[in-house]
C-alpha positions in Angstrom: -16.5 -2.2 -19.5 -16.6 -5.9 -18.6 -17.7 -8.7 -20.9 -18.1 -12.3 -19.5 -17.4 -15.3 -21.7 -18.9 -18.8 -21.3 -17.2 -20.9 -18.6 -14.6 -23.3 -20.2 -15.6 -26.9 -19.8 -12.4 -27.8 -18.1 -13.0 -25.3 -15.3 -16.6 -26.2 -14.5 -15.6 -28.8 -11.9 -14.2 -26.0 -9.8 -17.6 -24.3 -9.5 -18.5 -26.6 -6.6 -15.3 -25.5 -4.8 -16.1 -21.9 -5.4 -19.7 -22.2 -4.0 -18.6 -24.2 -1.0 -15.9 -21.5 -0.3 -18.6 -18.8 -0.5 -21.0 -20.6 1.8 -18.3 -21.2 4.4 -17.3 -17.5 4.2 -20.9 -16.4 4.6 -21.3 -18.8 7.6 -18.2 -17.4 9.3 -19.4 -13.9 8.7 -22.7 -14.7 10.3 -20.8 -16.3 13.2 -18.8 -13.1 13.6 -21.9 -11.0 13.8 -23.5 -13.4 16.3 -20.4 -13.1 18.4 -20.6 -9.3 18.4 -24.3 -9.7 19.5 -23.2 -12.0 22.3 -20.6 -9.5 23.5 -23.3 -6.8 23.4 -25.7 -8.9 25.4 -23.1 -9.6 28.1 -22.5 -5.8 28.4 -26.2 -4.8 28.5 -27.0 -7.5 31.1 -24.8 -5.7 33.6 -27.0 -3.1 35.4 -25.6 0.4 35.4 -23.1 0.1 32.6 -25.3 2.3 30.4 -25.1 5.3 32.7 -23.5 7.4 30.0 -26.3 6.7 27.6 -29.0 7.4 30.2 -27.4 10.7 31.3 -26.6 12.1 27.9 -29.3 14.4 26.6 -30.4 14.3 22.9 -29.1 17.8 22.3 -25.8 17.3 24.1 -22.9 18.9 22.2 -20.4 16.2 23.2 -20.5 12.4 23.7 -20.3 11.2 27.3 -18.4 8.3 28.9 -18.7 6.4 32.1 -15.6 6.1 34.3 -14.7 4.5 37.6 -11.7 4.9 40.0 -11.0 2.1 42.5 -8.6 2.5 45.4 -7.0 0.1 47.8 -7.8 0.4 51.5 -4.8 2.5 52.3 -5.5 5.0 49.5 -9.3 5.4 50.0 -10.4 9.0 49.7 -12.6 10.9 52.2 -15.6 13.1 51.8 -13.6 16.3 51.7 -11.5 14.9 48.8 -14.7 14.0 46.9 -16.0 17.6 47.3 -12.6 19.1 46.2 -12.3 16.8 43.2 -15.9 17.8 42.2 -14.9 21.5 42.3 -11.7 20.9 40.2 -13.6 18.8 37.6 -16.2 21.5 37.3 -13.5 24.2 36.9 -11.7 22.2 34.2 -14.9 21.7 32.2 -15.7 25.4 32.4 -12.2 26.3 31.3 -12.7 24.1 28.2 -16.2 25.7 27.6 -17.9 22.3 28.2 -21.3 22.9 29.6 -24.6 20.9 29.7 -27.7 22.1 27.9 -30.4 24.0 29.8 -28.1 24.8 32.6 -27.9 21.3 33.9 -24.8 19.7 35.5 -22.3 18.6 32.9 -21.6 15.4 34.9 -23.1 13.0 37.4 -21.0 11.1 40.0 -21.2 8.7 42.9 -18.8 7.4 45.6 -18.9 4.4 47.9 -17.0 2.3 50.4 -17.3 -1.2 51.8 -17.4 -2.1 55.5 -19.0 -4.5 58.0 -21.8 -3.3 60.3 -23.8 -4.6 63.1 -27.5 -3.8 62.6 -30.1 -4.2 65.3 -33.8 -4.2 65.9 -35.9 -5.2 68.9 -36.2 -8.7 67.3 -32.6 -9.5 66.3 -29.0 -8.3 65.8 -27.1 -9.3 62.6 -23.7 -8.6 61.0 -23.9 -7.3 57.5 -21.7 -6.4 54.5 -22.4 -2.7 54.0 -22.0 -0.6 50.9 -21.8 3.0 52.2 -22.8 5.2 49.3 -23.1 8.8 48.4 -23.8 10.9 45.3 -26.1 9.4 42.8 -25.1 5.9 43.6 -28.2 4.1 42.5 -28.1 5.8 39.1 -24.9 3.8 38.5 -26.0 0.7 40.4 -29.8 0.3 40.1 -31.1 -2.5 42.4 -34.2 -4.5 41.9 -36.5 -3.1 44.6 -39.1 -5.3 46.3 -40.5 -2.5 48.4 -39.7 1.2 48.9 -37.3 3.3 46.9 -33.8 4.6 46.7 -32.3 7.3 48.9 -30.0 10.1 47.5 -27.5 12.5 48.7 -30.1 15.3 48.7 -32.5 13.6 51.0 -33.5 15.6 54.1 -33.0 12.5 56.2 -29.3 11.4 55.9 -29.8 8.4 58.2 -31.3 6.1 55.6 -30.6 2.5 54.7 -31.7 -0.1 52.1 -31.8 -3.8 53.2 -31.5 -6.8 51.0 -34.4 -9.3 51.5 -32.1 -11.6 53.4 -31.3 -8.9 56.0 -35.0 -7.9 56.2 -36.1 -11.4 57.0 -33.5 -11.9 59.7 -34.2 -8.5 61.3 -38.0 -8.4 61.0 -39.2 -11.8 59.7 -40.8 -10.0 56.7 -39.8 -8.0 53.6 -42.4 -5.2 53.8 -40.5 -3.1 56.3 -40.2 0.2 54.4 -40.5 3.1 56.9 -39.4 1.1 59.9 -36.1 1.7 61.8 -32.9 -0.2 62.4 -30.1 0.8 64.8 -26.6 1.2 63.6 -23.9 2.5 65.9 -26.6 3.6 68.4 -28.3 5.7 65.8 -31.7 5.0 64.3 -31.7 4.7 60.5 -34.9 4.8 58.5 -35.5 1.9 56.0 -36.0 3.5 52.6 -36.6 0.2 50.9 -35.8 -3.5 50.5 -33.9 -4.8 47.4 -33.8 -8.3 45.9 -30.8 -10.5 46.6 -29.3 -11.7 43.3 -29.8 -15.4 42.7 -27.9 -16.0 39.5 -24.2 -16.8 38.8 -21.9 -15.0 39.3 -24.1 -12.3 41.0 -25.0 -14.4 44.0 -21.4 -15.2 44.6 -20.0 -11.7 44.3 -22.9 -10.4 46.4 -22.0 -12.9 49.1 -24.0 -15.0 51.5 -23.8 -12.4 54.3 -26.8 -10.0 54.5 -26.0 -6.8 52.6 -27.3 -3.3 53.2 -26.8 0.1 51.5 -26.2 3.0 53.9 -26.2 6.7 53.3 -22.6 7.9 53.4 -23.3 11.2 55.2 -25.5 9.4 57.8 -22.9 6.8 58.7 -20.1 9.4 58.7 -22.0 11.4 61.3 -22.8 8.3 63.3 -19.6 6.2 63.3 -17.0 8.5 61.7 -16.7 6.2 58.7 -15.0 8.2 55.8 -13.3 5.8 53.4 -14.6 5.8 49.8 -12.8 3.1 47.8 -14.8 3.8 44.6 -15.5 7.0 42.7 -17.7 6.8 39.6 -18.6 9.5 37.1 -20.2 10.2 33.8 -18.2 12.9 32.0 -18.3 14.7 28.7 -15.7 13.3 26.3 -15.3 15.8 23.4 -12.1 14.2 22.1 -10.7 10.7 22.6 -9.3 10.1 26.1 -10.2 13.6 27.3 -12.4 12.3 30.2 -10.1 9.5 31.3 -7.0 11.8 31.3 -8.9 14.4 33.3 -9.9 11.8 35.9 -6.3 10.4 36.1 -5.0 13.9 36.6 -7.5 14.8 39.4 -6.8 11.6 41.4 -3.1 11.3 40.5 -3.6 7.8 39.0 -1.0 6.5 36.5 -1.4 3.4 34.4 1.4 1.7 36.5 -0.2 2.6 39.8 -0.8 -0.4 42.1 -2.9 1.5 44.7 -5.6 2.8 42.3 -7.0 2.1 38.9 -9.2 3.9 36.4 -11.6 2.0 34.3 -13.5 3.4 31.3 -16.8 1.4 31.5 -18.2 2.7 28.2 -15.5 1.4 26.0 -14.6 -1.6 28.2 -16.6 -4.0 26.1 -15.8 -2.6 22.7 -14.4 -5.2 20.2 -11.1 -3.3 19.8 -10.5 -3.2 23.6 -11.4 -6.9 24.0 -9.2 -7.9 21.1 -6.2 -6.1 22.6 -6.7 -7.9 26.0 -7.0 -11.3 24.4 -3.2 -11.2 23.8 -2.6 -11.0 27.5 -5.5 -13.2 28.5 -3.6 -15.6 30.7 -1.9 -12.8 32.6 -5.4 -11.6 33.8 -5.0 -14.1 36.7 -1.9 -12.2 37.9 -2.8 -9.4 40.3 -0.1 -6.8 41.1 -2.3 -4.2 42.7 -3.8 -4.1 46.2 -7.3 -3.2 45.2 -10.2 -5.2 46.6 -13.0 -4.5 44.0 -16.6 -4.1 45.0 -19.2 -6.7 44.0 -20.3 -4.9 40.8 -16.7 -4.7 39.5 -16.3 -8.4 40.1 -19.5 -9.0 38.0 -18.0 -6.8 35.2 -14.7 -8.7 35.3 -16.5 -12.1 35.0 -18.5 -10.8 32.0 -15.4 -9.2 30.6 -13.4 -12.5 30.7 -16.3 -14.2 28.8 -16.3 -11.3 26.3 -12.6 -11.6 25.7 -12.9 -15.3 24.8 -15.8 -14.6 22.5 -13.9 -11.7 20.9 -10.8 -14.0 20.3 -12.9 -16.6 18.4 -14.8 -13.8 16.6 -11.5 -12.4 15.4 -10.5 -15.8 13.9 -14.0 -16.2 12.3 -13.8 -12.7 10.9 -10.3 -13.2 9.4 -11.3 -16.6 7.9 -14.5 -15.1 6.5 -12.5 -12.3 4.8 -10.0 -14.8 3.3 -12.9 -17.0 2.2 -14.6 -14.0 0.5 -11.3 -13.1 -1.3 -11.0 -16.8 -2.4 -14.6 -16.9 -3.7 -14.1 -13.7 -5.7 -10.8 -15.0 -7.1 -12.3 -18.3 -8.1 -15.3 -16.6 -9.7 -13.1 -14.5 -12.0 -10.8 -17.4 -12.7 -13.7 -19.7 -13.7 -15.6 -17.0 -15.6 -13.0 -15.3 -18.0 -13.7 -11.7 -18.7 -12.5 -9.2 -21.3 -12.1 -5.6 -20.5 -13.5 -3.5 -23.4 -12.7 0.1 -24.2 -15.5 2.6 -23.9 -15.5 2.9 -27.7 -15.8 -0.8 -28.2 -18.7 -1.0 -25.8 -20.8 1.7 -27.3 -19.8 0.6 -30.8 -21.1 -2.9 -30.1 -24.3 -1.3 -28.7 -24.7 0.8 -31.9 -24.1 -2.2 -34.2 -26.6 -4.3 -32.3 -29.2 -1.6 -32.6 -28.5 -1.0 -36.3 -28.8 -4.8 -37.0 -32.1 -4.9 -35.1 -33.5 -2.1 -37.2 -32.3 -3.7 -40.4 -33.9 -7.1 -39.6 -37.1 -5.3 -38.7 -37.1 -3.5 -42.0 -36.4 -6.7 -43.9 -39.4 -8.4 -42.2 -41.7 -5.5 -43.2 -44.3 -6.6 -46.0 -43.5 -3.4 -48.0 -40.0 -4.8 -48.6 -41.4 -8.1 -50.0 -41.2 -8.7 -53.8 -44.0 -7.2 -55.9 -45.6 -10.5 -56.8 -45.9 -11.4 -53.1 -47.5 -8.0 -52.2 -50.1 -8.5 -55.0 
């Protein structure tokens, strides 16, 4: 039991120091929480980084994580490799009794490559940056559509394309061109839709000034023979820590020291723990030892990640100082306000004596206990 004594007069002047310390500690704690919110906003502002959250069902038995593998131009995989890796991943999940509820697929994936393409109409011919995409690409990289819709791997028409608004205006002089055709490699491709060209920083820089299109992987492969996927993305069950990332590294033979390929775990990439670890090697981020040319969305992630690392560094300092301030505040409180630890017997005995004294005083104040002359 704790009993507080009155603050000694010679310690009262330290009360101001104690309260200032407490206020500064609270301010730093709020700053730390605000920094965490800032990191979260950077992460959520990146379209597609929440693929694992959107894919995971409410009754899923395991958590899911979003992963990406990036290859250099010499190590890019082909369509047959993608199909083979899908079969092996499905087999490994079945061996570990990892299934999705209601008989659905236990994972979702996408693959893509970058190339330059000449696109023609009767009105004009332009050169574009092309993202050649397969699988559920737009689940991972949703674009802001002006007109039309996405295409998918299961579409009956493999020869499909999405133009950005810049390409649409150069080719047709308009943006409402869904359903029209463009010619790529002598083959007609149906325009599934037109997407908005990013205008903010860094999105407009990573997107590039050249008109950009998204082409169905199967259609371009049949037309020009293009078969080089430099990015493979997947949402996988992750029943135990590092299960999914280890599975993907094994399937694509990617070691942590590899310079021709790299695996990124998008789901945990912006966690405070991950960012805090990277802050120690912050200045080494400018040194590139691999040969990977990242796609535009990975560059966007890297820019946001760099900002998040800086925020996490200062948040760590604020958190540590806040903790030290809280300890100092508590220490000053107990130093300024002396206490005495009573035994359980003393505590209850004091309570009993206080109650007994209260009853005695009440009894003495009763008129029946007054002298006989006063009662008469």
